[in-house]
C-alpha positions, 0 to 999 in steps of 0.5 A, a space after each residue: 480483489 479486496 478494496 481498501 475503504 477509508 475509516 473516516 472523512 479525513 481519509 477521503 481518496 478518489 477512486 484512482 487512489 483507492 484502486 491503487 491502494 487495493 492493487 498494492 494490498 493484493 500484491 503485498 498479500 500475494 508476495 507475503 503469502 497472506 491468505 485468509 488472515 484478516 489481522 495481517 491484511 489489516 496491518 498491511 492495509 493501514 500501512 498502505 493508507 499511511 503512505 497514500 496519505 503522504 501522497 504516494 499513488 502508484 500501486 507498485 511503489 506502494 507495494 514495494 515500500 511495504 515489502 521493503 519494510 517487511 524485509 523483502 526486496 522486490 523493488 522494480 520501480 525507483 522511489 518517487 522524488 516527491 519526498 514520499 519514502 525518502 525519510 
């Protein structure tokens, strides 16, 4: 499994958040059939980090949101009510 590594001190996430983001990255890449294309994986990872910065820590919600934004609808978890994803 790939691991998302924040690019600066400002992006410090705890191990659970990093695990959630990494799980989401793998799920999105699997669903979109992004295999070895590092550029595509990076674009997906950046979006996941943006969502995590806003407070989303659930890997399923992270991947659902990115997949919805990519035009795929596979959501099984309702959006969080914390304001994340409700824009």
